[in-house]
C-alpha positions in Angstrom: -2.3 -51.5 -52.9 1.8 -51.2 -51.5 2.1 -47.7 -49.5 5.4 -46.3 -49.6 7.6 -46.5 -46.6 7.5 -44.3 -43.8 11.0 -43.2 -44.5 10.5 -42.0 -47.8 7.3 -40.0 -47.0 9.4 -38.2 -43.9 12.3 -38.3 -46.6 9.8 -36.2 -49.3 8.5 -34.0 -46.4 11.9 -32.3 -46.4 12.7 -33.2 -50.4 9.8 -31.4 -51.9 10.2 -28.5 -49.1 13.6 -28.2 -50.5 12.8 -28.3 -54.0 10.0 -25.1 -53.9 12.7 -23.1 -51.7 15.3 -23.7 -54.6 12.5 -22.1 -56.4 12.7 -19.0 -55.0 15.6 -16.9 -55.3 14.9 -14.3 -57.4 10.7 -14.4 -57.5 8.0 -12.1 -56.6 6.8 -13.8 -53.0 3.5 -11.4 -53.9 2.4 -13.5 -57.1 -1.1 -14.6 -56.6 -1.7 -18.3 -56.4 -4.5 -18.9 -58.9 -5.3 -22.5 -57.5 -5.5 -21.3 -53.9 -7.5 -18.1 -54.2 -6.5 -14.9 -52.4 -3.0 -16.0 -51.5 0.0 -14.7 -52.5 3.0 -17.2 -52.8 3.9 -15.5 -49.4 1.4 -16.6 -47.6 1.0 -19.9 -49.4 4.7 -20.9 -48.2 3.4 -19.3 -44.8 0.5 -21.7 -44.5 2.7 -25.2 -45.5 5.3 -24.1 -43.1 2.8 -23.6 -39.9 0.6 -26.8 -40.6 4.3 -28.3 -40.6 5.0 -27.1 -37.6 2.0 -27.8 -36.0 2.0 -31.7 -36.8 5.3 -31.5 -35.5 4.4 -30.2 -32.0 1.2 -32.8 -32.2 3.5 -35.6 -33.2 5.7 -34.7 -30.1 3.4 -34.0 -28.0 1.6 -37.3 -28.6 -1.5 -34.9 -28.4 -4.9 -35.8 -27.7 -6.2 -32.5 -29.6 -5.1 -30.7 -32.6 -3.4 -28.1 -33.4 -5.0 -24.8 -33.7 -5.4 -23.7 -37.5 -5.1 -19.8 -36.2 -1.3 -19.9 -37.4 -2.0 -21.4 -40.7 -5.3 -20.0 -41.9 -4.9 -16.1 -41.2 -2.5 -15.1 -43.5 -3.5 -11.6 -44.3 -0.1 -10.1 -42.3 2.5 -12.0 -44.6 3.6 -9.5 -46.7 6.8 -8.3 -48.0 8.8 -11.0 -46.6 12.5 -11.4 -47.8 12.8 -15.2 -49.7 16.0 -16.3 -48.4 14.5 -15.5 -44.8 11.3 -17.2 -45.6 13.2 -20.3 -47.6 15.0 -20.7 -44.3 12.1 -21.1 -42.2 10.2 -23.2 -44.1 13.5 -25.6 -44.6 13.1 -25.9 -40.5 9.4 -26.2 -40.7 10.1 -29.1 -43.1 13.1 -30.8 -40.8 11.5 -30.2 -37.5 7.8 -32.6 -39.3 10.4 -34.9 -40.9 12.4 -35.9 -37.5 9.5 -35.8 -35.1 8.2 -38.2 -37.6 10.9 -40.5 -37.8 11.8 -40.6 -34.0 7.9 -41.3 -33.5 7.8 -44.2 -35.7 4.9 -45.1 -38.1 2.9 -46.7 -35.0 2.7 -43.6 -32.8 -0.9 -42.7 -31.5 -2.0 -39.4 -31.3 -5.0 -37.0 -32.5 -5.5 -37.6 -35.9 -8.6 -35.5 -38.1 -10.0 -38.7 -39.8 -10.3 -42.3 -38.5 -7.9 -44.6 -40.6 -6.1 -47.8 -40.7 -2.5 -47.7 -38.9 -0.8 -45.4 -36.6 -1.6 -41.9 -36.4 2.4 -41.0 -37.6 2.0 -42.9 -40.8 -1.1 -40.9 -41.7 0.7 -37.8 -41.1 3.5 -38.6 -42.5 1.8 -39.3 -45.7 -0.8 -36.8 -45.7 2.3 -34.1 -45.5 4.5 -36.0 -47.8 1.6 -35.1 -50.3 0.9 -31.8 -48.6 3.9 -30.1 -49.2 4.2 -32.0 -52.9 0.9 -30.3 -54.0 1.7 -26.9 -52.5 5.0 -26.9 -54.3 3.0 -27.8 -57.6 0.7 -24.5 -56.6 3.9 -22.0 -55.9 5.6 -23.8 -59.1 3.1 -23.2 -61.2 1.8 -19.9 -60.2 5.3 -18.9 -61.0 5.7 -19.8 -64.5 7.5 -23.1 -63.7 7.3 -26.8 -64.8 5.9 -29.1 -62.0 7.8 -32.5 -61.8 7.2 -35.3 -59.6 8.3 -38.7 -59.2 5.7 -41.0 -60.7 5.7 -43.5 -57.6 5.5 -40.6 -55.4 2.1 -39.6 -57.9 0.4 -42.4 -58.1 0.3 -42.9 -54.1 -0.8 -39.6 -54.0 -4.0 -40.3 -56.1 -3.7 -43.9 -53.6 -4.5 -41.4 -50.9 -6.6 -39.0 -52.8 -9.3 -42.2 -53.6 -9.0 -43.5 -50.1 -9.6 -40.4 -48.2 -12.0 -39.5 -50.5 -13.9 -42.7 -50.2 -14.1 -42.9 -46.3 -17.3 -43.2 -44.8 -16.9 -40.2 -42.4 -16.8 -38.0 -45.3 -20.5 -37.9 -45.7 -20.0 -36.6 -41.9 -18.4 -33.6 -42.7 -20.1 -33.0 -46.3 -23.3 -34.9 -46.5 -23.8 -32.2 -50.0 -21.5 -35.5 -51.4 -24.4 -37.9 -51.5 -25.4 -36.2 -54.6 -22.6 -37.6 -56.2 -24.1 -41.2 -55.7 -26.1 -42.7 -58.3 -26.8 -45.1 -61.0 -24.4 -45.8 -63.8 -22.0 -42.9 -62.2 -18.1 -44.8 -62.1 -15.1 -42.9 -62.9 -11.5 -44.7 -64.2 -8.3 -43.4 -63.9 -5.8 -44.5 -65.9 -2.0 -43.6 -65.3 0.2 -44.3 -69.0 3.1 -44.1 -67.6 3.0 -46.3 -64.3 0.2 -48.6 -65.0 -2.0 -48.0 -62.4 -5.8 -47.4 -62.6 -8.3 -46.9 -60.5 -12.5 -47.4 -60.3 -14.2 -44.8 -58.3 -18.1 -46.4 -57.8 -20.5 -44.1 -57.2 -23.4 -46.2 -58.1 -23.9 -47.6 -54.6 -24.7 -46.3 -51.0 -21.5 -44.7 -50.5 -18.2 -43.4 -52.0 -16.2 -46.6 -52.9 -13.0 -47.1 -55.4 -11.2 -49.5 -56.7 -7.9 -50.5 -57.7 -7.9 -51.9 -61.6 -8.7 -50.7 -64.8 -12.4 -51.3 -65.7 -14.8 -50.0 -68.1 -16.6 -46.9 -66.5 -19.1 -43.7 -67.5 -15.9 -42.0 -67.8 -12.0 -42.2 -68.2 -9.2 -39.9 -67.5 -5.9 -40.9 -69.0 -2.6 -39.3 -68.7 0.2 -39.6 -66.4 0.2 -39.8 -62.7 1.1 -36.5 -62.1 -1.0 -34.8 -64.7 -3.9 -37.2 -63.1 -2.8 -36.4 -59.7 -3.0 -32.4 -60.8 -6.4 -33.2 -62.3 -7.9 -35.2 -59.4 -6.7 -32.4 -56.9 -8.0 -29.6 -59.2 -4.6 -28.1 -59.9 -5.3 -28.2 -63.5 -8.1 -28.6 -65.6 -9.4 -31.8 -67.2 -9.2 -30.8 -70.3 -5.4 -30.0 -70.4 -2.8 -31.3 -72.8 -1.4 -34.5 -71.5 -5.0 -35.7 -70.4 -7.5 -38.0 -72.5 -11.4 -37.6 -71.4 -13.6 -40.3 -72.8 -17.3 -40.9 -72.2 -19.3 -38.6 -69.7 -17.3 -35.6 -69.2 -20.2 -33.7 -67.4 -19.7 -36.6 -65.0 -16.0 -36.1 -64.0 -16.8 -31.9 -63.8 -19.3 -33.0 -61.4 -17.0 -35.2 -59.3 -14.1 -33.0 -59.1 -16.7 -29.9 -58.5 -18.5 -31.7 -55.6 -15.6 -33.8 -54.1 -12.7 -31.2 -53.5 -9.7 -32.3 -51.6 -6.4 -30.5 -50.3 
């Protein structure tokens, strides 16, 4: 499968942030975010911005250890902020990360949380393009707006979701996910707008996936955007626009036991 370009990922980090900040004027930042329990919109935006800034530092320093998680995990102090001030800060966060990644180039080496193919900078560019898009979805949907995403970016997000979810080291971090494995356990995803399809195979000794439309125990059909929101558990699998045929219980079990993002 072909990934999007490094420049495209960098552009999406800034672009998705711009779309997010454009939705902020006049909103109540204290609005709870159902897809991020315990957070308000205010805290979600601080989480995203501090994450972007931490990775920008990592890329610029070519650091061999991760940045501190404290700034984007301890969010309790962020209340009553001015949306305009927060929007400007978040835009600066995204621009700083996009610029650091462009300057570094995709092959630049540094610490990464997972052993992945290709350069570390390429990993972070792709990861934060989708991280930013999904947190934009969190905020927009919490505020009652409509979340629109380019189909090719949503398709790439599903590629990344299946790839990272199937990495062998995921069992090292989450040994409980071995419970997903079992005979006859296959899930198919079919993006009806782009034609892309994925087969998630849980029948072997490890989680595996491959591109292509195949028969499966359960098949999920919908637009790439709707499939991505369902995969990330930002919307339920019985949402309008999603069609599930076959073993719906297997789909629910997989999504519950394989959270990501």
